[in-house]
Residue, then its C-alpha position, 0 to 999 in steps of 0.5 A: m152891551k152892544r147886543w142888548l142895545a141891539l135888542i132894545v133897538a129891534v124891539v122899538l123898531l118892530d113896535q113902531l113899524s107895526k103900529q104905523l102899519a096898523e094905523a095905515l091899514l086898519v080902521y079905528h075900532q073895526p076888527l079885522p078877523v085874522l084867526p079864530s080868537f084873534n083880530l087886528t083892531l086899531g085902538y088908542n090907550t091914553g091910560a096905562a095897562f088895561s086903560f088905567l087912568a084913561d078917563q082922566g083929563g089928560w094929565q096922565r099923558w105926561f105923568f106916564v111919560v115921566l114915569a117911563i123915562v125914570v124907569s128906563v133910566f133905572l133899567g138902563r143903569w141896571l143893565r150896564e151892571v149885569r154883563d155876566q148875566p145874559w138872561l137878566a140882561a135880556s129881560l131888562s132889554l125887553i122891558l126897556g125896549g117896550a117902555i121906550g116904544n110906548v113912551i114914543d107914542r105917548a109923547f108924540y101922539g098923546h096915546v099908545i097905539d094898540f092893535i092886537d085883539l085876543y078874545y074868547d067867545r065875547w070876552h076880549w082881552p084888552i087890545f095891546n101891541v108889540a111893546d106890551i108883548a116885549i114888556s110882558c115877556g121881559v117881566v115874566l123872565l125877570v120873575v122866573l130868574t128871581f125865583r130861580s136865583p140862589r139865595n144868599p145866606 
């Protein structure tokens, strides 16, 4: 359990450190080119994934904080039960670390700090952050494990 807690803490720390650096070094909505098809662009998301509900009156902030806490408690309990399944524990730890990283932003700042901007030509993927990467990797791993696990008759 200690190594999974360490992974969760590492994700949260890396996420929060990268967001603080982005805020200190970037100008809001002004892209900083890094590579072709990759910019660093500071943005704030008051909604959920892909800015879902971002245009609402502010109620969504606390809704998403409570939802993330409930999901995190569920994932934490599940994590304690999967000690003999390291890949499942890793996927849950990544999701949990990412969720905690984003809920910290939402609770303290009222929005999630995003800064990774991928694009092709003029089409831009929604700006995201390290927590989003951890959540996405954790979910992909969880889906792969679900399809690879033996079925009970």
